[in-house]
mmCIF file of the C-alpha atoms, coordinates in Angstrom:
data_MODEL
# 
_entry.id   MODEL 
# 
loop_
_atom_site.group_PDB 
_atom_site.id 
_atom_site.type_symbol 
_atom_site.label_atom_id 
_atom_site.label_alt_id 
_atom_site.label_comp_id 
_atom_site.label_asym_id 
_atom_site.label_entity_id 
_atom_site.label_seq_id 
_atom_site.pdbx_PDB_ins_code 
_atom_site.Cartn_x 
_atom_site.Cartn_y 
_atom_site.Cartn_z 
_atom_site.occupancy 
_atom_site.B_iso_or_equiv 
_atom_site.pdbx_formal_charge 
_atom_site.auth_seq_id 
_atom_site.auth_comp_id 
_atom_site.auth_asym_id 
_atom_site.auth_atom_id 
_atom_site.pdbx_PDB_model_num 
ATOM 1   C CA . MET A 1 1   ? -117.906 -167.213 12.069 1.00 0.00 ? 1   MET A CA 1 
ATOM 2   C CA . MET A 1 2   ? -118.043 -170.894 11.062 1.00 0.00 ? 2   MET A CA 1 
ATOM 3   C CA . SER A 1 3   ? -120.352 -172.129 8.356  1.00 0.00 ? 3   SER A CA 1 
ATOM 4   C CA . HIS A 1 4   ? -121.935 -174.714 10.675 1.00 0.00 ? 4   HIS A CA 1 
ATOM 5   C CA . GLY A 1 5   ? -123.748 -171.987 12.518 1.00 0.00 ? 5   GLY A CA 1 
ATOM 6   C CA . GLY A 1 6   ? -122.330 -172.960 15.907 1.00 0.00 ? 6   GLY A CA 1 
ATOM 7   C CA . GLY A 1 7   ? -119.124 -170.955 15.970 1.00 0.00 ? 7   GLY A CA 1 
ATOM 8   C CA . TRP A 1 8   ? -116.612 -171.722 18.662 1.00 0.00 ? 8   TRP A CA 1 
ATOM 9   C CA . ALA A 1 9   ? -119.146 -173.543 20.850 1.00 0.00 ? 9   ALA A CA 1 
ATOM 10  C CA . TRP A 1 10  ? -119.857 -176.027 18.087 1.00 0.00 ? 10  TRP A CA 1 
ATOM 11  C CA . ALA A 1 11  ? -116.140 -176.527 17.380 1.00 0.00 ? 11  ALA A CA 1 
ATOM 12  C CA . PHE A 1 12  ? -115.416 -177.011 21.083 1.00 0.00 ? 12  PHE A CA 1 
ATOM 13  C CA . SER A 1 13  ? -118.209 -179.562 21.465 1.00 0.00 ? 13  SER A CA 1 
ATOM 14  C CA . ARG A 1 14  ? -116.858 -181.498 18.446 1.00 0.00 ? 14  ARG A CA 1 
ATOM 15  C CA . LEU A 1 15  ? -113.369 -181.459 19.963 1.00 0.00 ? 15  LEU A CA 1 
ATOM 16  C CA . LEU A 1 16  ? -114.687 -182.785 23.281 1.00 0.00 ? 16  LEU A CA 1 
ATOM 17  C CA . ALA A 1 17  ? -116.685 -185.492 21.494 1.00 0.00 ? 17  ALA A CA 1 
ATOM 18  C CA . ALA A 1 18  ? -113.629 -186.578 19.512 1.00 0.00 ? 18  ALA A CA 1 
ATOM 19  C CA . GLU A 1 19  ? -111.484 -186.592 22.644 1.00 0.00 ? 19  GLU A CA 1 
ATOM 20  C CA . ALA A 1 20  ? -114.060 -188.681 24.516 1.00 0.00 ? 20  ALA A CA 1 
ATOM 21  C CA . GLY A 1 21  ? -114.038 -191.198 21.669 1.00 0.00 ? 21  GLY A CA 1 
ATOM 22  C CA . MET A 1 22  ? -110.308 -191.828 22.023 1.00 0.00 ? 22  MET A CA 1 
ATOM 23  C CA . SER A 1 23  ? -109.980 -195.261 23.621 1.00 0.00 ? 23  SER A CA 1 
ATOM 24  C CA . THR A 1 24  ? -106.226 -195.427 24.062 1.00 0.00 ? 24  THR A CA 1 
ATOM 25  C CA . VAL A 1 25  ? -103.703 -193.134 25.583 1.00 0.00 ? 25  VAL A CA 1 
ATOM 26  C CA . VAL A 1 26  ? -100.520 -192.852 23.574 1.00 0.00 ? 26  VAL A CA 1 
ATOM 27  C CA . PRO A 1 27  ? -97.467  -193.235 25.821 1.00 0.00 ? 27  PRO A CA 1 
ATOM 28  C CA . GLU A 1 28  ? -94.577  -190.799 25.633 1.00 0.00 ? 28  GLU A CA 1 
ATOM 29  C CA . GLY A 1 29  ? -90.983  -191.017 24.422 1.00 0.00 ? 29  GLY A CA 1 
ATOM 30  C CA . ARG A 1 30  ? -88.947  -193.872 25.819 1.00 0.00 ? 30  ARG A CA 1 
ATOM 31  C CA . GLU A 1 31  ? -92.065  -195.725 26.981 1.00 0.00 ? 31  GLU A CA 1 
ATOM 32  C CA . ARG A 1 32  ? -93.177  -196.030 23.340 1.00 0.00 ? 32  ARG A CA 1 
ATOM 33  C CA . LEU A 1 33  ? -89.866  -197.552 22.358 1.00 0.00 ? 33  LEU A CA 1 
ATOM 34  C CA . GLU A 1 34  ? -89.967  -199.925 25.311 1.00 0.00 ? 34  GLU A CA 1 
ATOM 35  C CA . GLN A 1 35  ? -93.391  -201.140 24.157 1.00 0.00 ? 35  GLN A CA 1 
ATOM 36  C CA . ALA A 1 36  ? -91.874  -201.925 20.770 1.00 0.00 ? 36  ALA A CA 1 
ATOM 37  C CA . ARG A 1 37  ? -88.951  -203.757 22.401 1.00 0.00 ? 37  ARG A CA 1 
ATOM 38  C CA . THR A 1 38  ? -91.412  -205.740 24.510 1.00 0.00 ? 38  THR A CA 1 
ATOM 39  C CA . LEU A 1 39  ? -93.232  -206.768 21.337 1.00 0.00 ? 39  LEU A CA 1 
ATOM 40  C CA . ILE A 1 40  ? -89.937  -207.894 19.779 1.00 0.00 ? 40  ILE A CA 1 
ATOM 41  C CA . HIS A 1 41  ? -89.070  -209.978 22.855 1.00 0.00 ? 41  HIS A CA 1 
ATOM 42  C CA . ARG A 1 42  ? -92.554  -211.456 23.066 1.00 0.00 ? 42  ARG A CA 1 
ATOM 43  C CA . CYS A 1 43  ? -92.854  -212.274 19.356 1.00 0.00 ? 43  CYS A CA 1 
ATOM 44  C CA . TYR A 1 44  ? -89.238  -212.793 18.209 1.00 0.00 ? 44  TYR A CA 1 
ATOM 45  C CA . ASP A 1 45  ? -90.161  -216.221 16.847 1.00 0.00 ? 45  ASP A CA 1 
ATOM 46  C CA . GLN A 1 46  ? -92.894  -214.820 14.594 1.00 0.00 ? 46  GLN A CA 1 
ATOM 47  C CA . PRO A 1 47  ? -92.605  -212.904 11.335 1.00 0.00 ? 47  PRO A CA 1 
ATOM 48  C CA . LEU A 1 48  ? -92.851  -209.280 12.523 1.00 0.00 ? 48  LEU A CA 1 
ATOM 49  C CA . ASP A 1 49  ? -92.625  -206.445 10.056 1.00 0.00 ? 49  ASP A CA 1 
ATOM 50  C CA . LEU A 1 50  ? -91.534  -202.892 10.686 1.00 0.00 ? 50  LEU A CA 1 
ATOM 51  C CA . SER A 1 51  ? -95.092  -201.551 10.509 1.00 0.00 ? 51  SER A CA 1 
ATOM 52  C CA . GLN A 1 52  ? -96.212  -203.822 13.346 1.00 0.00 ? 52  GLN A CA 1 
ATOM 53  C CA . VAL A 1 53  ? -93.311  -202.899 15.602 1.00 0.00 ? 53  VAL A CA 1 
ATOM 54  C CA . ALA A 1 54  ? -93.605  -199.175 14.799 1.00 0.00 ? 54  ALA A CA 1 
ATOM 55  C CA . GLY A 1 55  ? -97.344  -199.439 15.489 1.00 0.00 ? 55  GLY A CA 1 
ATOM 56  C CA . ALA A 1 56  ? -96.602  -200.752 18.970 1.00 0.00 ? 56  ALA A CA 1 
ATOM 57  C CA . ALA A 1 57  ? -94.673  -197.512 19.545 1.00 0.00 ? 57  ALA A CA 1 
ATOM 58  C CA . HIS A 1 58  ? -97.414  -195.370 17.968 1.00 0.00 ? 58  HIS A CA 1 
ATOM 59  C CA . LEU A 1 59  ? -94.886  -193.909 15.528 1.00 0.00 ? 59  LEU A CA 1 
ATOM 60  C CA . SER A 1 60  ? -94.492  -193.788 11.770 1.00 0.00 ? 60  SER A CA 1 
ATOM 61  C CA . ARG A 1 61  ? -92.055  -196.361 10.399 1.00 0.00 ? 61  ARG A CA 1 
ATOM 62  C CA . HIS A 1 62  ? -89.331  -193.873 9.480  1.00 0.00 ? 62  HIS A CA 1 
ATOM 63  C CA . HIS A 1 63  ? -89.557  -191.882 12.694 1.00 0.00 ? 63  HIS A CA 1 
ATOM 64  C CA . PHE A 1 64  ? -89.615  -195.114 14.703 1.00 0.00 ? 64  PHE A CA 1 
ATOM 65  C CA . VAL A 1 65  ? -86.415  -196.407 13.071 1.00 0.00 ? 65  VAL A CA 1 
ATOM 66  C CA . ARG A 1 66  ? -84.625  -193.108 13.789 1.00 0.00 ? 66  ARG A CA 1 
ATOM 67  C CA . GLU A 1 67  ? -85.784  -192.985 17.423 1.00 0.00 ? 67  GLU A CA 1 
ATOM 68  C CA . PHE A 1 68  ? -85.121  -196.681 18.074 1.00 0.00 ? 68  PHE A CA 1 
ATOM 69  C CA . ARG A 1 69  ? -81.599  -196.399 16.710 1.00 0.00 ? 69  ARG A CA 1 
ATOM 70  C CA . ARG A 1 70  ? -80.972  -193.259 18.751 1.00 0.00 ? 70  ARG A CA 1 
ATOM 71  C CA . ALA A 1 71  ? -82.172  -194.964 21.937 1.00 0.00 ? 71  ALA A CA 1 
ATOM 72  C CA . PHE A 1 72  ? -80.647  -198.436 21.525 1.00 0.00 ? 72  PHE A CA 1 
ATOM 73  C CA . ASP A 1 73  ? -77.767  -197.992 19.019 1.00 0.00 ? 73  ASP A CA 1 
ATOM 74  C CA . LEU A 1 74  ? -79.351  -200.614 16.740 1.00 0.00 ? 74  LEU A CA 1 
ATOM 75  C CA . THR A 1 75  ? -82.083  -200.569 14.137 1.00 0.00 ? 75  THR A CA 1 
ATOM 76  C CA . PRO A 1 76  ? -85.217  -202.540 15.033 1.00 0.00 ? 76  PRO A CA 1 
ATOM 77  C CA . HIS A 1 77  ? -84.172  -205.239 12.529 1.00 0.00 ? 77  HIS A CA 1 
ATOM 78  C CA . GLN A 1 78  ? -80.695  -205.495 14.055 1.00 0.00 ? 78  GLN A CA 1 
ATOM 79  C CA . TYR A 1 79  ? -82.224  -205.679 17.520 1.00 0.00 ? 79  TYR A CA 1 
ATOM 80  C CA . MET A 1 80  ? -84.629  -208.456 16.531 1.00 0.00 ? 80  MET A CA 1 
ATOM 81  C CA . THR A 1 81  ? -81.771  -210.376 14.921 1.00 0.00 ? 81  THR A CA 1 
ATOM 82  C CA . GLN A 1 82  ? -79.770  -210.020 18.133 1.00 0.00 ? 82  GLN A CA 1 
ATOM 83  C CA . VAL A 1 83  ? -82.698  -211.304 20.227 1.00 0.00 ? 83  VAL A CA 1 
ATOM 84  C CA . ARG A 1 84  ? -83.216  -214.262 17.899 1.00 0.00 ? 84  ARG A CA 1 
ATOM 85  C CA . LEU A 1 85  ? -79.521  -215.176 17.872 1.00 0.00 ? 85  LEU A CA 1 
ATOM 86  C CA . GLU A 1 86  ? -79.290  -214.963 21.657 1.00 0.00 ? 86  GLU A CA 1 
ATOM 87  C CA . ARG A 1 87  ? -82.260  -217.324 21.968 1.00 0.00 ? 87  ARG A CA 1 
ATOM 88  C CA . ALA A 1 88  ? -80.643  -219.656 19.415 1.00 0.00 ? 88  ALA A CA 1 
ATOM 89  C CA . ARG A 1 89  ? -77.457  -219.717 21.518 1.00 0.00 ? 89  ARG A CA 1 
ATOM 90  C CA . GLU A 1 90  ? -79.503  -220.699 24.566 1.00 0.00 ? 90  GLU A CA 1 
ATOM 91  C CA . LEU A 1 91  ? -81.246  -223.478 22.656 1.00 0.00 ? 91  LEU A CA 1 
ATOM 92  C CA . LEU A 1 92  ? -77.963  -224.771 21.226 1.00 0.00 ? 92  LEU A CA 1 
ATOM 93  C CA . MET A 1 93  ? -76.531  -224.981 24.757 1.00 0.00 ? 93  MET A CA 1 
ATOM 94  C CA . THR A 1 94  ? -79.555  -226.405 26.534 1.00 0.00 ? 94  THR A CA 1 
ATOM 95  C CA . THR A 1 95  ? -81.299  -228.712 24.067 1.00 0.00 ? 95  THR A CA 1 
ATOM 96  C CA . ASP A 1 96  ? -80.463  -231.443 21.624 1.00 0.00 ? 96  ASP A CA 1 
ATOM 97  C CA . ARG A 1 97  ? -82.747  -229.994 18.953 1.00 0.00 ? 97  ARG A CA 1 
ATOM 98  C CA . SER A 1 98  ? -81.264  -229.873 15.467 1.00 0.00 ? 98  SER A CA 1 
ATOM 99  C CA . VAL A 1 99  ? -79.819  -226.628 14.103 1.00 0.00 ? 99  VAL A CA 1 
ATOM 100 C CA . THR A 1 100 ? -82.663  -226.542 11.569 1.00 0.00 ? 100 THR A CA 1 
ATOM 101 C CA . GLU A 1 101 ? -85.287  -226.891 14.315 1.00 0.00 ? 101 GLU A CA 1 
ATOM 102 C CA . ILE A 1 102 ? -83.648  -224.112 16.305 1.00 0.00 ? 102 ILE A CA 1 
ATOM 103 C CA . CYS A 1 103 ? -83.431  -221.917 13.216 1.00 0.00 ? 103 CYS A CA 1 
ATOM 104 C CA . MET A 1 104 ? -87.183  -222.192 12.690 1.00 0.00 ? 104 MET A CA 1 
ATOM 105 C CA . ALA A 1 105 ? -87.991  -221.972 16.420 1.00 0.00 ? 105 ALA A CA 1 
ATOM 106 C CA . VAL A 1 106 ? -86.331  -218.561 16.738 1.00 0.00 ? 106 VAL A CA 1 
ATOM 107 C CA . GLY A 1 107 ? -88.075  -217.049 13.729 1.00 0.00 ? 107 GLY A CA 1 
ATOM 108 C CA . PHE A 1 108 ? -85.699  -217.522 10.816 1.00 0.00 ? 108 PHE A CA 1 
ATOM 109 C CA . SER A 1 109 ? -87.144  -218.972 7.639  1.00 0.00 ? 109 SER A CA 1 
ATOM 110 C CA . SER A 1 110 ? -83.831  -219.795 5.965  1.00 0.00 ? 110 SER A CA 1 
ATOM 111 C CA . LEU A 1 111 ? -81.202  -222.094 7.435  1.00 0.00 ? 111 LEU A CA 1 
ATOM 112 C CA . GLY A 1 112 ? -78.558  -220.471 5.241  1.00 0.00 ? 112 GLY A CA 1 
ATOM 113 C CA . SER A 1 113 ? -79.360  -216.958 6.461  1.00 0.00 ? 113 SER A CA 1 
ATOM 114 C CA . PHE A 1 114 ? -79.495  -218.147 10.053 1.00 0.00 ? 114 PHE A CA 1 
ATOM 115 C CA . SER A 1 115 ? -76.140  -219.922 9.843  1.00 0.00 ? 115 SER A CA 1 
ATOM 116 C CA . THR A 1 116 ? -74.480  -216.959 8.126  1.00 0.00 ? 116 THR A CA 1 
ATOM 117 C CA . LEU A 1 117 ? -75.816  -214.454 10.657 1.00 0.00 ? 117 LEU A CA 1 
ATOM 118 C CA . PHE A 1 118 ? -74.978  -216.727 13.575 1.00 0.00 ? 118 PHE A CA 1 
ATOM 119 C CA . ALA A 1 119 ? -71.383  -217.148 12.381 1.00 0.00 ? 119 ALA A CA 1 
ATOM 120 C CA . ARG A 1 120 ? -71.035  -213.400 11.756 1.00 0.00 ? 120 ARG A CA 1 
ATOM 121 C CA . HIS A 1 121 ? -72.327  -212.425 15.209 1.00 0.00 ? 121 HIS A CA 1 
ATOM 122 C CA . VAL A 1 122 ? -71.038  -215.309 17.344 1.00 0.00 ? 122 VAL A CA 1 
ATOM 123 C CA . GLY A 1 123 ? -67.855  -216.250 15.497 1.00 0.00 ? 123 GLY A CA 1 
ATOM 124 C CA . HIS A 1 124 ? -68.751  -219.896 14.815 1.00 0.00 ? 124 HIS A CA 1 
ATOM 125 C CA . SER A 1 125 ? -71.371  -221.807 12.904 1.00 0.00 ? 125 SER A CA 1 
ATOM 126 C CA . PRO A 1 126 ? -74.255  -223.031 15.081 1.00 0.00 ? 126 PRO A CA 1 
ATOM 127 C CA . ALA A 1 127 ? -72.991  -226.635 15.015 1.00 0.00 ? 127 ALA A CA 1 
ATOM 128 C CA . ARG A 1 128 ? -69.424  -225.598 15.873 1.00 0.00 ? 128 ARG A CA 1 
ATOM 129 C CA . TYR A 1 129 ? -70.679  -223.292 18.613 1.00 0.00 ? 129 TYR A CA 1 
ATOM 130 C CA . ARG A 1 130 ? -72.608  -226.191 20.150 1.00 0.00 ? 130 ARG A CA 1 
ATOM 131 C CA . ARG A 1 131 ? -69.551  -228.469 19.988 1.00 0.00 ? 131 ARG A CA 1 
ATOM 132 C CA . ARG A 1 132 ? -67.321  -225.817 21.591 1.00 0.00 ? 132 ARG A CA 1 
ATOM 133 C CA . VAL A 1 133 ? -69.818  -225.131 24.371 1.00 0.00 ? 133 VAL A CA 1 
ATOM 134 C CA . VAL A 1 134 ? -70.207  -228.844 25.046 1.00 0.00 ? 134 VAL A CA 1 
ATOM 135 C CA . GLN A 1 135 ? -66.418  -229.236 25.241 1.00 0.00 ? 135 GLN A CA 1 
ATOM 136 C CA . SER A 1 136 ? -65.982  -226.210 27.489 1.00 0.00 ? 136 SER A CA 1 
ATOM 137 C CA . LEU A 1 137 ? -68.682  -227.440 29.870 1.00 0.00 ? 137 LEU A CA 1 
ATOM 138 C CA . GLY A 1 138 ? -67.245  -230.966 29.871 1.00 0.00 ? 138 GLY A CA 1 
ATOM 139 C CA . VAL A 1 139 ? -70.623  -232.441 28.964 1.00 0.00 ? 139 VAL A CA 1 
ATOM 140 C CA . PRO A 1 140 ? -70.635  -235.638 26.904 1.00 0.00 ? 140 PRO A CA 1 
ATOM 141 C CA . SER A 1 141 ? -71.922  -235.145 23.384 1.00 0.00 ? 141 SER A CA 1 
ATOM 142 C CA . PRO A 1 142 ? -74.726  -234.941 22.314 1.00 0.00 ? 142 PRO A CA 1 
ATOM 143 C CA . LEU A 1 143 ? -75.716  -232.274 24.767 1.00 0.00 ? 143 LEU A CA 1 
ATOM 144 C CA . PRO A 1 144 ? -78.698  -233.409 26.842 1.00 0.00 ? 144 PRO A CA 1 
ATOM 145 C CA . PRO A 1 145 ? -81.539  -230.944 27.426 1.00 0.00 ? 145 PRO A CA 1 
ATOM 146 C CA . ILE A 1 146 ? -80.669  -228.753 30.394 1.00 0.00 ? 146 ILE A CA 1 
ATOM 147 C CA . PRO A 1 147 ? -83.189  -226.187 31.645 1.00 0.00 ? 147 PRO A CA 1 
ATOM 148 C CA . GLY A 1 148 ? -81.883  -222.621 31.520 1.00 0.00 ? 148 GLY A CA 1 
ATOM 149 C CA . CYS A 1 149 ? -82.849  -222.013 35.166 1.00 0.00 ? 149 CYS A CA 1 
ATOM 150 C CA . PHE A 1 150 ? -80.678  -224.975 36.184 1.00 0.00 ? 150 PHE A CA 1 
ATOM 151 C CA . LEU A 1 151 ? -77.719  -223.615 34.243 1.00 0.00 ? 151 LEU A CA 1 
ATOM 152 C CA . ALA A 1 152 ? -78.236  -220.186 35.781 1.00 0.00 ? 152 ALA A CA 1 
ATOM 153 C CA . LYS A 1 153 ? -78.301  -221.599 39.299 1.00 0.00 ? 153 LYS A CA 1 
ATOM 154 C CA . PHE A 1 154 ? -75.603  -224.264 38.983 1.00 0.00 ? 154 PHE A CA 1 
ATOM 155 C CA . GLY A 1 155 ? -73.674  -222.970 35.962 1.00 0.00 ? 155 GLY A CA 1 
ATOM 156 C CA . VAL A 1 156 ? -69.998  -223.507 35.256 1.00 0.00 ? 156 VAL A CA 1 
ATOM 157 C CA . GLY A 1 157 ? -67.657  -221.091 36.961 1.00 0.00 ? 157 GLY A CA 1 
ATOM 158 C CA . ARG A 1 158 ? -69.793  -220.462 40.033 1.00 0.00 ? 158 ARG A CA 1 
ATOM 159 C CA . PRO A 1 159 ? -68.029  -220.585 43.359 1.00 0.00 ? 159 PRO A CA 1 
ATOM 160 C CA . GLY A 1 160 ? -68.830  -223.796 45.227 1.00 0.00 ? 160 GLY A CA 1 
# 
């Protein structure tokens, strides 16, 4: 018998009360990881830490890293870097913003780190990448701002 004098009925009522007080439903498995990926895509330009992203998945930091890597073949940090670099590539192709402005706009705080990572992942420095893209598209330098939707619809290499 329980010391609260209510036995199983008291314990059951406490369990029901606690359950009723739960305001959120924790999603399962892959859905949790997708919520974290959504957060990364939505906030790639902001300083996100592992605790925030793991919290979006309702998982501990260490378990989240293991599950994220298992699901997406990248750690959360690698994934965020990939998202940021992809956005930087888009901005380099479609705007005339400086490399420094783009670096800050995609969430990097160090131009040196950004340039090093960009070169490692893309194969060229940001400035060289922009020059090569401009040459390959046949657009006069400096590259004028071109909306991404326009490029997608009328991009180079599309059948006429």
